[in-house]
C-alpha positions as CSV (number, residue, x, y, z in Angstrom):
1,X,-5.2,67.6,38.4
2,X,-8.1,66.9,37.3
3,X,-10.6,70.0,35.5
4,X,-13.8,69.7,34.7
5,X,-15.7,72.7,32.9
6,X,-19.6,73.1,33.3
7,X,-21.6,74.3,31.0
8,X,-25.1,75.5,29.8
9,X,-26.6,73.1,27.8
10,X,-27.1,74.5,24.3
11,X,-29.1,74.0,21.5
12,X,-26.6,73.3,19.0
13,X,-23.1,71.4,19.9
14,X,-20.0,73.2,18.5
15,X,-16.5,73.1,19.5
16,X,-15.9,76.3,20.6
17,X,-12.3,78.0,19.5
18,X,-9.4,78.8,22.2
19,X,-9.9,82.2,21.5
20,X,-13.8,81.4,22.8
21,X,-13.0,79.4,25.6
22,X,-10.7,81.8,27.3
23,X,-13.2,85.2,27.0
24,X,-16.5,82.9,28.1
25,X,-18.2,83.5,30.5
26,X,-18.7,79.4,31.1
27,X,-15.4,79.3,31.3
28,X,-15.4,81.1,34.6
29,X,-16.7,77.8,36.0
30,X,-14.3,75.0,37.0
31,X,-13.9,71.9,39.7
32,X,-10.4,70.8,40.4
33,X,-9.7,68.1,42.2
34,X,-6.7,68.8,44.2
35,X,-4.1,67.2,46.5
36,X,-3.8,69.1,49.6
37,X,-0.8,68.7,51.1
38,X,-0.7,67.9,54.3
39,X,0.7,70.5,56.4
40,X,-2.1,73.2,55.3
41,X,-4.7,71.3,56.0
42,X,-3.5,70.9,59.6
43,X,-2.3,74.8,59.3
44,X,-6.7,75.3,58.3
45,X,-8.1,72.7,60.6
46,X,-6.3,74.9,63.8
47,X,-7.3,78.5,62.8
48,X,-10.9,77.7,61.4
49,X,-11.0,77.8,58.2
50,X,-11.3,75.9,54.4
51,X,-8.9,74.8,52.1
52,X,-11.4,75.8,50.1
53,X,-11.5,79.8,51.4
54,X,-8.3,80.1,51.5
55,X,-8.6,79.2,47.9
56,X,-11.3,82.0,46.8
57,X,-9.5,84.6,49.2
58,X,-6.1,84.1,47.3
59,X,-8.5,84.6,44.3
60,X,-10.5,87.0,45.1
61,X,-7.8,89.2,46.4
62,X,-5.6,88.6,43.3
63,X,-8.6,89.5,40.6
64,X,-9.5,92.5,42.6
65,X,-12.5,91.4,43.5
66,X,-12.0,91.2,47.5
67,X,-15.3,93.1,48.6
68,X,-13.1,95.0,51.2
69,X,-10.7,96.6,48.6
70,X,-8.1,98.2,51.3
71,X,-8.2,95.5,53.3
72,X,-6.5,93.6,50.8
73,X,-4.5,96.2,49.2
74,X,-0.9,94.5,50.5
75,X,-2.1,91.6,50.3
76,X,-2.8,92.0,46.3
77,X,0.6,93.6,45.3
78,X,2.3,90.0,47.3
79,X,0.1,88.4,45.4
80,X,0.7,89.5,41.7
81,X,4.7,89.4,42.9
82,X,3.5,85.8,43.8
83,X,2.2,85.4,40.3
84,X,4.5,86.7,38.6
85,X,7.7,85.5,40.3
86,X,6.0,81.8,39.1
87,X,4.4,82.4,35.9
88,X,6.9,85.2,34.7
89,X,9.5,82.5,32.7
90,X,6.8,80.4,31.7
91,X,5.1,83.5,29.7
92,X,6.1,85.5,26.6
93,X,5.2,87.9,28.8
94,X,7.4,91.2,30.5
95,X,6.6,91.4,34.1
96,X,5.6,95.3,33.2
97,X,3.3,93.3,30.8
98,X,2.4,91.4,33.2
99,X,1.6,93.7,35.6
100,X,-0.2,96.3,33.1
101,X,-2.7,93.1,32.2
102,X,-3.8,93.0,35.9
103,X,-4.1,97.0,36.3
104,X,-6.2,96.9,33.1
105,X,-8.7,93.8,34.0
106,X,-9.4,96.1,37.3
107,X,-10.7,98.8,35.0
108,X,-12.7,96.5,33.5
109,X,-14.0,95.3,36.4
110,X,-14.3,98.5,38.2
111,X,-16.2,99.8,35.6
112,X,-19.7,98.8,37.0
113,X,-23.0,100.8,36.9
114,X,-23.9,99.4,40.7
115,X,-27.6,101.2,41.1
116,X,-28.8,101.3,37.6
117,X,-31.1,100.1,35.5
118,X,-31.3,96.4,34.5
119,X,-32.1,98.1,31.1
120,X,-28.7,99.6,31.8
121,X,-27.0,96.9,33.0
122,X,-27.9,94.5,29.7
123,X,-26.3,97.0,27.6
124,X,-23.0,97.8,30.4
125,X,-22.8,93.8,30.0
126,X,-22.3,93.5,26.2
127,X,-20.4,96.0,26.2
128,X,-17.5,94.6,28.9
129,X,-18.4,91.0,27.2
130,X,-17.2,92.9,23.8
131,X,-14.4,95.1,25.8
132,X,-12.8,91.7,27.2
133,X,-12.8,90.3,24.0
134,X,-10.8,92.8,22.8
135,X,-8.6,92.9,25.8
136,X,-7.9,89.3,25.3
137,X,-7.0,89.6,21.7
138,X,-4.6,92.1,22.1
139,X,-3.0,90.8,24.6
140,X,-2.6,87.2,22.7
141,X,-1.3,89.3,19.7
142,X,1.1,90.6,22.0
143,X,2.0,87.2,23.2
144,X,2.4,85.8,19.8
């Protein structure tokens, strides 16, 4: 699987630390090349939904980013269970830790000042960026 990270051009070049990469907004823009299993491709064609949409929905629901969050509540719980089942043994975190991470990450995202003026949104974005750094450091310390 190839991974390409798209980054904005910056005036000076420097290598970001691993911690910066994990909390950077730029690191969210990732492109993957995947081999699509034939069975998934066939089912997607039959139900007329693209594999890209399936993956996008999977990620949005898992991350509580679904627009219709009430409809996505049960699938979200199932996807968190799936995520934990698939990663738990490879992780330095307990199952309870991982569930807490999802709850905390969602709480960070839920605190969005919809309808606020641009100045306040800019202030909120700066706070959110700092809080995400704190949150990542907190969990990284616990892991290692």
